[in-house]
N, C-alpha and C positions, 0 to 999 in steps of 0.2 A: 431552573435556569431559563431565562427568557430566550425565545428562539433566536433573536438577534445576537445575543451573547454567545449562544451555542455555535452560531455560524462564524461570527467574526473572531471568536477566541480559539477556534479549531486550528490546529497546526499538525504538521507531520512530526510526530514525536520519535526521536531516534535514540532514546535511552529510557528504559523502564526500570522499575524497582525489581531487581532480580530476587527471585524466591518468594515474592508475594503473589499467591495464586488468586485467580478470579473464580469465585464459586460458579458452578454450572448453572444454577438458577438465574444468576445475573446474566450470563452469556445468553441463555435462552430468552430472557426478558429483552435484551438488546436486539436480538434477531427477530423476536416477535413484533417489537415496535417497528423495526425497519421493514418488516413484511408489508406494512401499509404503504410502502412506496408505490407510485403509480406505474402501470405498465399497460401498453396498448391492448384493449379488450380484456384486461385483467389476466393475461396469460402467465404472468409471473415466471419468467424464463430462467430464474436463478437456481443453482444448486450450491450448497455450502458444506464444506468439510472442515471440521474443527479438530485441531490437534493440540494436545497438552502433554505434559509429562514426558515419558519415554518416547512416545510417538513423535512429539515435536523435536526432541533431541536427535532422533534418528534422521528425520528429514533435514534438519539444520546441518547435521554432521555431513551428510552426503552432499548437499549443495555447497557447503562451505569448502569441502575438500576439492570439489571441482573448480571452485574459484581460486583456491590456493595453487592448483596445478596449472592455472592459466587457461582452463577450458572455456572457450567462448560459447559453446553450445550452439543451438540453432532455434530461432523463434518460429512459431507457427503463424504469427501475424505481426505486422509492424505497428508497434505502439507509437513510435515517433515517425516523422516524415523520412522518406528514403533520401530525399535531397533537401537539406536545410537551406533556408533563406531568411533574410531579415523580414520582420522584426523578431522572428521566433528564435533564431540562433543566438541573437544578442540577449534575449531574455533568459535562454537556457544557460548561457555562459555566465551571465550575471548571478544567477541563482547558484550555480555550481561553485564559482570562485568566491561568492559571498559566504557560502557555507564553509568551504575549506579555509578561507581567510579568517573566519570567525574562530576556527579551531587551531589557527596558527600553522596551517599547512601551506607551504609556499609553492608557487608554480614551479613545475619541474620535479617536485618531490613525489615521484610516481609510487614509491614504496608506501609512503604515508597515505596517499590517495587510495591505493589499492586496499590498504588495511582498513581505512574508514569505509570504503565501499563494501568490503567483505562483511562488515557488521550487519548489512542487510540480511545475509544468509544465516545469521545467528538470531534473526528477528529482534535485534537490539535488546536482547535479554528479556523480551516480553514472555509472559507465561502462557499466552494463547496465540496460536497461529490460525488464521482463517484462510481457506483456499476456495476459490470460486470457479465454477465451471458452467458451461452453457452447451446445450445440444447443438451439434454441428449444423443442423438444418435450419437454425434460426437466422433471421436476416438482420440488417443494420438497425432496424427499429428496436429490436430486442436488446441490442448492445447499448442503445441509448437508454432504454429502460434500466439496464444493468447499472449504468452510471448513477442513476437516481437512487437505486437500491444501495449501492456502496456508500454514497454520501449519507443516506439515512442511517446506516450502521454507525458511521463516524459521529454523527450528531447525537444519536440515541445513546451511544457509549458515554458521552460527556455528562449525561444526566445521572450516571452512576459513578462519577468521579474517575472514569476511565478515559484513555486517549488511544489513538490509533496511528498507524502509518501504512498507507496503501503502497504496495511494493510490486511494481512491474519488473523489478530486477530478476524475479524468478521466472520470467518468460523464457529466458534462454536455457533454463533447466527444467522446462515443462515436462520432459520425459521422465526425469527423476521424480518430480512431484506427483505426476499422475500415477506412476507405478506404486509410489509409497502410500498414497491415500486410497488406492484401489478404485479409481474412477474408471468407468467403462469407456471403450474406444469411441463410442458414438458421442461422447462429450469432449469439449475442448477447454483447455485451461485459459482462464480470463486474467486472473491476478491473484496476489496473496495480500494479506493484511496482518500486521502485528496489532495485538490488543492487550492492554494491561494498565497498570497504574504508573503514571509518569514519574520519573526521577526529577524532582524540582531543582536539584542542585547540579545537574549535569549541564556543562556549558553548551553542549550541542542543542539543548532544548531552549536556549535563550535566543537562538537565531530565528528571525522572522523574515519572510519574503514580502516584498512590496506588491501592491496591486495597482492596476490602472485606475485612473479616475473615470467616473461614469461617462463624461463627455469624450473620452478617448476611444470608447468602443460602442457608443450609442448614437443613433441618429433619430431625432424626434421629428416626425413628419407632420 
């Protein structure tokens, strides 16, 4: 796959082929490729935890149960702005309503929206869940490095016919995740990611988000 195709064809997949496992050697190959991501002074600040089978079901069950109970949890860091403003709130709304509209979920149908959001905590039926942590004493530069590492996983996965979905939704249940994976207290939860073979027939995977044109975010000096 050409690098341009890998980047432009990537999307957040929200329906995977249930019951189709990903061999461990392929998972290791994806992570090995992604480990070439750049990081300041090559400090490589990432820690990865891989859950499959019963371990994945255990984590999914615990987090999904909290969602079903209406538990809002508590995040350790703010992924989104504390105070939204344009143009960002407009883009977020367009993406959210675009997805729900594509699935036939109407505005005000909170039950259907909650059900769809709850799919996050089941990893969209993916056979592999990845959890990412970082040492608490790392600074913002290492978090920037982490973003490059995460995208490298997403792109490397495509070379094996796999797709992904990065999931900040797990941030509010970080305490459940950290205890389930056995991460030490000196580490902080960064994000989760579903990994697996996409379901090509699922309507949710037909939804694509728009992107700004280059001249909308670039100034040539």
